[in-house]
C-alpha positions in Angstrom: -9.0 -29.4 40.1 -11.3 -28.9 37.4 -12.0 -32.7 36.7 -12.9 -33.1 40.2 -15.7 -30.0 41.1 -16.9 -31.3 37.5 -17.5 -35.1 38.9 -19.0 -33.8 42.2 -21.3 -31.8 40.1 -22.2 -34.9 38.3 -22.7 -36.9 41.3 -25.3 -34.0 43.1 -27.0 -33.6 40.3 -27.5 -37.8 39.8 -28.4 -37.7 43.9 -30.9 -35.8 42.9 -32.2 -37.1 40.1 -32.8 -40.5 42.3 -34.5 -38.0 45.5 -37.1 -36.7 42.5 -37.6 -40.0 42.1 -38.6 -41.5 45.2 -40.3 -38.8 46.0 -42.3 -39.0 43.1 -42.8 -42.9 42.7 -42.5 -42.8 46.3 -39.4 -45.0 46.6 -38.9 -48.2 45.7 -41.0 -50.9 46.9 -43.8 -48.6 48.6 -47.1 -49.3 47.1 -48.6 -46.3 44.4 -49.4 -43.1 46.1 -53.8 -43.5 46.1 -53.9 -39.8 45.8 -52.4 -39.9 42.5 -55.6 -39.9 40.0 -55.0 -42.8 37.8 -56.8 -42.0 33.4 -59.5 -44.0 32.9 -59.1 -45.7 29.7 -62.5 -45.9 28.0 -62.1 -49.4 25.3 -66.0 -49.0 24.9 -66.7 -48.3 21.3 -68.1 -44.6 20.5 -71.1 -46.7 19.4 -71.9 -49.0 21.8 -74.8 -50.7 20.7 -76.5 -52.1 16.9 -78.5 -49.5 15.2 -81.2 -50.2 13.6 -83.7 -48.3 10.8 -87.4 -49.4 9.2 -89.9 -47.9 7.6 -91.7 -48.5 5.0 -92.3 -47.3 1.1 -94.5 -46.7 -1.3 -95.7 -46.0 -5.2 -97.9 -43.4 -5.8 -99.7 -43.7 -8.9 -102.6 -41.9 -9.4 -104.9 -42.4 -6.2 -103.5 -45.4 -5.5 -100.7 -46.3 -3.4 -99.5 -49.7 -3.0 -96.5 -51.3 -1.0 -93.0 -51.4 -3.6 -91.2 -54.2 -3.6 -87.2 -54.0 -3.9 -86.4 -50.9 -2.9 -83.3 -49.7 -1.4 -82.8 -47.1 1.5 -79.9 -45.3 2.4 -79.1 -43.9 6.0 -76.5 -41.6 5.5 -74.4 -40.4 8.9 -72.3 -37.3 10.4 -69.8 -38.2 13.1 -66.8 -37.1 15.0 -63.5 -38.3 15.4 -61.9 -39.3 18.1 -60.2 -35.5 18.7 -63.5 -34.3 18.5 -63.2 -33.2 14.2 -66.0 -34.2 12.1 -65.4 -36.4 10.3 -66.3 -37.7 6.2 -69.9 -38.5 6.3 -70.2 -42.3 5.8 -73.2 -44.5 4.6 -74.9 -47.6 4.7 -77.8 -49.7 2.8 -81.4 -51.0 3.1 -81.8 -54.1 2.7 -84.5 -54.7 -0.5 -88.1 -54.0 0.6 -90.4 -57.0 1.3 -93.3 -57.2 -0.3 -95.3 -55.3 2.0 -92.7 -52.3 1.3 -91.1 -53.3 4.3 -87.5 -52.4 4.7 -84.9 -52.8 7.6 -81.0 -51.6 7.9 -78.4 -52.3 10.9 -75.2 -50.9 11.4 -73.3 -52.6 14.1 -70.0 -51.0 16.4 -68.1 -53.7 14.8 -69.0 -51.9 10.6 -67.9 -48.3 12.2 -64.2 -47.3 12.0 -62.5 -47.1 15.2 -63.3 -44.1 17.3 -66.1 -42.4 15.0 -68.8 -40.7 17.6 -72.5 -40.5 15.4 -73.5 -37.2 16.0 -76.5 -37.5 13.0 -78.1 -40.2 10.6 -80.3 -39.5 7.9 -82.5 -41.8 5.9 -82.7 -41.4 2.0 -85.0 -42.9 -0.7 -81.8 -44.6 -2.8 -83.9 -46.5 -5.6 -86.9 -48.2 -7.3 -87.1 -50.6 -9.1 -90.3 -50.1 -10.5 -89.9 -48.4 -14.4 -92.9 -46.9 -13.9 -92.9 -45.8 -10.7 -89.1 -44.5 -9.5 -89.8 -40.5 -8.5 -88.7 -40.3 -5.1 -91.2 -37.1 -3.5 -89.8 -35.8 -0.5 -92.6 -37.0 2.0 -91.8 -38.0 4.9 -88.5 -36.3 4.1 -87.7 -38.8 1.4 -85.2 -36.6 -0.5 -84.1 -34.1 2.4 -83.5 -36.6 4.5 -85.2 -38.3 7.1 -83.5 -37.3 10.5 -83.4 -40.3 13.2 -84.5 -38.9 16.4 -86.1 -40.8 18.1 -86.2 -44.3 18.6 -86.7 -47.8 20.7 -84.3 -49.4 22.4 -84.5 -53.5 21.8 -83.2 -54.6 25.1 -82.9 -58.0 23.5 -81.3 -57.4 20.4 -79.5 -54.4 22.2 -80.3 -52.2 19.7 -81.5 -49.0 19.1 -84.4 -48.9 16.8 -85.2 -46.8 14.8 -88.2 -45.3 12.5 -88.9 -43.4 9.6 -90.7 -43.0 6.8 -93.1 -44.1 4.9 -91.5 -42.6 1.6 -93.2 -42.6 -1.5 -92.5 -43.2 -5.2 -94.2 -42.1 -8.2 -94.8 -42.3 -11.7 -95.2 -38.1 -12.7 -93.1 -35.7 -11.6 -94.1 -32.8 -8.8 -97.3 -35.1 -7.5 -96.0 -35.8 -4.1 -97.4 -33.4 -0.8 -95.7 -32.6 1.7 -96.7 -34.0 4.9 
């Protein structure tokens, strides 16, 4: 009698599982329940547009200030990972400044690690090619980091363009004023 009772319990529990599954999924061949909320899958990367950073770098020698060709700027960003935790900071460099002291740097969504969301970026003086003008000043936060705060959106390039500086190197220690 015991085997019959355990078979009966097994078939009853199997029937209940089938009934619950049928109620939950609408039964075989039925249409999906329109009241169920489907999760939205966001396949877009957190950085959806390109970031551009531009500015000028000068050398100050005594009272004279002139464009510094060949200088490099470092942009350092803080980001959160896909779970909202702070990720390790990352940096990228500008191209060397041209003869007018102009620099430009870009960061595209495809250069980012998956699921990183940028919180904040700052631009810093990184390198001067002139031995006679290689002491960075904190003018426009060249040493402490100029926060990338406001931008112009270039719709044709799908780019947020930030402008920082002008940054200044000098030949004499402590000759940089802060403004």
